[in-house]
C-alpha positions as CSV (number, residue, x, y, z in Angstrom):
1,X,-3.4,11.9,-21.6
2,X,-5.8,10.7,-19.2
3,X,-3.3,9.8,-16.5
4,X,-4.5,10.4,-13.1
5,X,-8.4,11.4,-14.6
6,X,-10.5,10.3,-11.8
7,X,-13.9,10.1,-13.0
8,X,-15.9,11.7,-16.1
9,X,-17.0,15.8,-15.4
10,X,-20.2,15.4,-17.4
11,X,-19.7,18.8,-18.5
12,X,-21.3,20.0,-15.0
13,X,-19.7,21.5,-11.9
14,X,-19.3,19.0,-9.3
15,X,-23.1,20.0,-7.2
16,X,-24.8,19.1,-10.3
17,X,-22.6,15.9,-10.9
18,X,-23.4,15.0,-7.5
19,X,-27.0,15.8,-7.5
20,X,-27.4,13.8,-10.8
21,X,-26.1,11.1,-9.9
22,X,-28.1,11.1,-6.4
23,X,-31.6,11.1,-8.6
24,X,-30.1,8.6,-11.2
25,X,-29.1,6.4,-8.6
26,X,-32.8,6.8,-6.7
27,X,-33.9,6.2,-9.9
28,X,-32.3,3.0,-10.5
29,X,-33.3,1.9,-7.2
30,X,-36.9,2.5,-7.4
31,X,-37.2,1.4,-11.2
32,X,-34.5,-1.5,-11.4
33,X,-34.1,-0.7,-15.0
34,X,-33.3,3.1,-16.8
35,X,-32.1,4.7,-20.0
36,X,-29.4,7.2,-20.0
37,X,-26.5,8.6,-21.9
38,X,-23.2,6.0,-21.7
39,X,-21.1,8.5,-20.1
40,X,-23.6,9.3,-17.5
41,X,-24.2,5.5,-17.4
42,X,-21.1,4.5,-16.6
43,X,-20.1,7.5,-14.0
44,X,-23.8,5.3,-12.2
45,X,-22.1,2.6,-12.3
46,X,-19.1,3.6,-10.2
47,X,-21.6,5.4,-7.1
48,X,-24.5,2.8,-7.3
49,X,-22.0,-0.4,-6.9
50,X,-20.5,1.3,-3.8
51,X,-23.9,2.1,-2.1
52,X,-24.9,-1.7,-2.7
53,X,-21.3,-2.7,-1.3
54,X,-22.1,-0.5,2.1
55,X,-25.8,-2.0,2.1
56,X,-25.1,-5.3,2.3
57,X,-23.7,-4.8,5.6
58,X,-27.1,-3.9,7.2
59,X,-26.5,-1.9,10.4
60,X,-27.0,1.7,11.7
61,X,-24.2,3.2,10.4
62,X,-24.6,1.8,6.8
63,X,-27.9,3.1,6.8
64,X,-27.0,6.2,7.8
65,X,-24.3,6.6,5.3
66,X,-26.2,5.3,2.9
67,X,-29.1,7.8,3.1
68,X,-26.6,10.9,3.7
69,X,-25.4,9.6,-0.2
70,X,-28.8,9.6,-1.4
71,X,-29.8,12.6,0.0
72,X,-32.5,11.8,2.6
73,X,-34.6,9.6,0.5
74,X,-35.6,7.0,3.2
75,X,-37.9,4.9,0.7
76,X,-35.0,4.6,-1.9
77,X,-32.8,3.3,1.0
78,X,-35.5,1.1,2.6
79,X,-35.7,-0.4,-0.6
80,X,-31.8,-1.0,-1.6
81,X,-31.4,-2.4,2.1
82,X,-34.3,-4.8,2.2
83,X,-34.8,-5.8,-1.6
84,X,-31.6,-5.2,-3.7
85,X,-28.8,-5.7,-1.6
86,X,-29.9,-8.8,0.0
87,X,-29.8,-10.7,-3.8
88,X,-26.5,-9.6,-4.0
89,X,-25.0,-11.2,-0.1
90,X,-23.4,-14.0,-2.3
91,X,-21.6,-11.6,-4.9
92,X,-18.3,-10.2,-4.7
93,X,-19.3,-6.7,-7.6
94,X,-20.9,-6.4,-10.8
95,X,-24.4,-5.8,-9.7
96,X,-25.3,-3.4,-12.4
97,X,-24.9,-4.3,-16.0
98,X,-25.2,-1.5,-19.1
99,X,-26.8,-2.1,-22.3
100,X,-25.8,-0.4,-25.2
101,X,-29.0,1.0,-26.6
102,X,-28.2,3.3,-30.0
103,X,-28.4,6.7,-30.7
104,X,-30.9,9.6,-29.2
105,X,-32.7,11.2,-32.1
106,X,-32.5,14.8,-31.2
107,X,-28.8,14.8,-30.6
108,X,-27.3,11.7,-31.5
109,X,-26.1,10.5,-28.4
110,X,-25.2,7.3,-27.0
111,X,-28.2,5.9,-25.3
112,X,-27.7,2.6,-23.0
113,X,-30.0,1.2,-20.7
114,X,-28.6,0.5,-16.9
115,X,-30.3,-2.3,-15.2
116,X,-29.3,-4.6,-12.1
117,X,-27.9,-8.5,-12.5
118,X,-30.0,-10.9,-11.6
């Protein structure tokens, strides 16, 4: 049973998982579209959706909260607040989509494309 299981561990400890999600989020913000495994993509959607929701309210507190989550990457935070969040101002969720791509050649891991909607 999977009762009360809040997230996927991705077979790494909590520090590596946090850094992994930060790096994936920064890559998605910079490139607007990335490829990763299905499990990582599903966790990334949860992570980036919360950041976009915070970024929709553009004030100093929001910028500091997002800056802390993105490991002080000022370029990514600026792009999130100036380019991405205003596009979703009228939207209440569903900022990111996952498209199943297939399987990776080396280990047959399921691969997905993660991209922003609109």
